[in-house]
C-alpha positions, 0 to 999 in steps of 0.5 A: 520508481514509486513509493508506498510512503503514502500508504503507511501514512494513510494507514496510520491516520485511519488506525489500520495496522499491518496486522489488521490488513493480514488478519481481518482483511485477508491481505497476504503477509507476502503482499505486505512484504512486497509493499514494505520492500517497494516491489511490484504489486498489481492494480487489483491490490491497489484497488483492494487497499483503496476499498479497505482504507476508503481512499484513492490510489493517490493516498497509497502510491506515489510516483517518484523521479528515478534519476538513473533513467 
């Protein structure tokens, strides 16, 4: 399983809002919904967010242990 908690923290540190991602950077609201609900996103999406936020994937996504496996 994975978590996008780091994404929200990175956005907050850099002063980037969900609104700006959608309206200024062209990230779809559907994609933002997927991130909020911890659904799958593509590596290309992670790459695009890294470009926008000038960070690495480690600043956006974290792999967390899934005890059900």
